[in-house]
N, C-alpha and C positions, 0 to 999 in steps of 0.2 A: 201708651204714654198719655198723661193728662195734659191737654193743651187748650182746653176751652177758655174763652175769654171771660167767662162769668164764674170762674171757679177760684176759690181762695183756700189757703192752708193756714191752720192754727197749730202751732207747736206748743205743747203744754209741758212745763218743767216744774220741779218742786220749788226751787228758789230757797233763799235763806235770809234770815234777819241778822245773822252774825257773820256769814261768809260771803263776801262780795264776789268771789269767784264762782259761786254755785250756779249762777245763771249765765255765765260767760259762754260756755259751749253752746247752749241753746240759742243765744243771740247770734253767735258766730255762724252756726249752721243756717239760721234764717237769712243772714246776709248773703251767704253763698247761694241759697236756693232762689232768693230774689234776683241775683245776678243771672241765673239761668233762664229766668222768665218762663218758668213752667206754669206758674199760677199768676192770676192778675194781681193778687195781694198775698202777702205772707206776714202773719202776725205771731206774736208770742204772748203767753199768759202764764202766770205762776200762782202757786198755792201760798207762798210766803213772801212774794214780792209784787211790785206793780209792773205791768198792768195785771190786775187780779183776774181770777177765773170768772167771777161775777161780771166784771166789766167787759170781758171778752165776748159775752153774748151780744153786745151792741157794737162790736168792733167793725163789722163789715156791712156796708150799705146794701140792703136787700134789693134795691133797684138795679145795682150793677153786679152784685154777687149773688148768684142763685144757689150755689152749692159751696159748703165749707167742709173740708177734710180736717178732722181733728186727730193729730198723731201725738200720743204721750211719749215724751222723751224720758222714758223710764226703762230700767234694766229688765224688769219682769212684771207680770201680772201681780196684783196685790191690792191692798186696801185703797191705795190712791187711785189706781186705774179702774178698780171695780166699784168703788163707793164714792170717793171724794170728787173726782172729776165729773162723773155723770150727774152727781147731785148739784155741784156748783154751776155746771154749764146747762143744767136742766135738760139732760138727755134722757130719753125714755126707751132706748134700745140702740141697735146698730145704726138706724136711720131715724132722725128726729125732724119733723116738719114744724117750723116756726109758724106762728099766726100770719107772718108776712109772706109765707110760702117758701121762704129760704130753707133748704134742706141741709142738715148737718150729718155727716158720716163719721162714725166713731171707729177709728182704726186701731189695730193692735199696737202695743208699745214696741219701741225700736229693738229692745233686747230679745224679742221673739223671732227676729228675722234671721234666716240662715246665713246671711252675710256676716253676722257677728263673729262666726268662727274664723272667717277669712281675715277680719280686722284684728282679731286677737293674734293670729299668726303673724300678720304684718307688723304689728306693734312689737311683738317679741323679737322679730328679726331685726327691726330697726334699732332697738336698744342694745342688742348684743350681736352686732354684725360680724365680729371676728370669732365668735364662740362656735365651736363645732357642735351642731345639734345632737350628734351621737354621744357627746360628753356633757349634755345639758339637760337639766330638769326645768320644766316650765311650771310655775305656781300661779294659779288664778285665785286672787284673794277677794272674797266677799265679806260682808259684815258678820253674818251668822246670827244666832238667837231666834226665838220664836217670833220676835217683832219683825224680822226680815226673812221669814222662812222661804218665801218664793225666790228671793234673790240668791239664797243658798242653793236652792234647787237648780236655778239657772246656771250658776257657776259649775255645779256638778255636771250638768248636761253638756256645757261647752268643753269641760275637761275630758269627758268621755269621747266626744266627737274628735277632738284634737288627738287624743291618745290613739284612736282607731286609725288615724292617718299614718302614724308610725314615724313621724319626723324626729321627735325628741326621744331621748333615752327614757324619760318619764314625764308624765303630766299629772299634776295633782290639783284638786280644788281644796283650798285651805281657808280658814276663817279667823276673824279677829276675836270672836267671843265664844266659839264652840269648837270642839275637836273635829278634824285635825287643825290644830292651831298654827297660824303663821309664825308665831314665836318659837315653835318647835322645828323650824325649817331645817336646822342642822341635823336633827335626829331623823327627819322624814326623808332626807335626800342623801345621796352618796356620790353624785357626779361632781366633776371638777367645776362646772359652771351651773349657776342657778339664775333663772330669769323670773322676776316677779312682776305681774301685771295686775294692778287694782281693777276690780270689776265694778267700777262706779261711773256714773254719768259725768261727774265733774271732779276737779281737784279741790280738796278742802282739807279740813282738819284731819280726816282719816288718812288721806294720801300724803299730805305735807308733813304730818306730825306723828299720828298714832302708829301707822304701819312702820315707818322708819325706826321708831323706838322699839317696836316689837321685833323687828328684824335685827336690831342691834347695830344699825348703821348710823344712828344718831343717839346721843346720850339722854337727851331730854327734849321736851316740846319747845318749839321755837318761840321766841318772844317778838320776832319781827312781824310787821304788818305788810311789808312790801311783797307783792306777788312775785317779782323777779327774784328777790332774796329767798322766798319760800321755795321757788322752783329750782333753786340750786341743787336741791337734794336729788333731782333727776339727772343733773349734768356731771355728777362726780363719778359716774360709772367707769370701770367696775370697782366695787368695793372688795378689798382683799381681806378675807376673814379666814384664819386658820388654814392658809394655803389654798383657799378656794376663791373663786370670783363670783360675786353676786351683782347682778344687773337689775336696776330698779326703774320701772317705766312709769310715765304719767298715767292717770286713769284712762280707761279705754274710751270713755265718752267724749274725750277731747280730740279724738281722731277726726280729721276732716271728712273721712269716709262716712260719717254718720249722716251727712247731708244726702248721700245716695240712699241710705237706708230709710230715711224719713220720706223721701219721694217714693221709694219702692213700697212702703207700707200703705201709702195712699193709692198707688196703682193696684196693689194687691187686693185692696178692698173691692174695687170694681171687678177684678177678675174672679173673685170668689162670690160675688153677689149674683 
């Protein structure tokens, strides 16, 4: 366990200029980790919001903070974790020594951690508590397309791991923009119950609007700007469609258990070093 008094944590998120909910899970996980007092300081930085990644380089006083763990709050390895974050934070490898002597340790993204499988199972169970798993199909939804290739691979990996457990009648990875399409869920599944979990870090346009339209549980994109009103789509479960029950969950990255994974990714860095 990391407990040194001179160690800080930086959680890196994507952020958004159009979706105010994009950074909310990252900020919430930071609050929880601060409460646990694992690190002397916990900060957040974003690619598309403030504080920026560039500003984060100067976030921690090198006199009081000698080591900084950087954990990307991203579902998978990819362009942002491999190129953007190292470039903006001026990282030159797994460990970067600043001129001040402050050391920065670049950890793996949260989506790579084995606990992700457990969180997906937990979320599916929470959203469909009364559904018999033997009569239920679990759908893990990622974006798809070449622009998000690694997230698609991550969704497939998690589907395979949960399928091997044998809890559900079927487990499928589906996508918004490439086959197998989430919009084809009625053709892809045959069980009485279907549970859909978006494999995203935050709830935004995809989970509030795009996926519900593709599933056929809403007719059109919402015009409301209220987070509470947008979140209503998750509280109407189950949706009854052609005699079947569809349960729709919030994005996996909003689960409070992500705080555990973020801490674990930092601890894992030292175990593997």
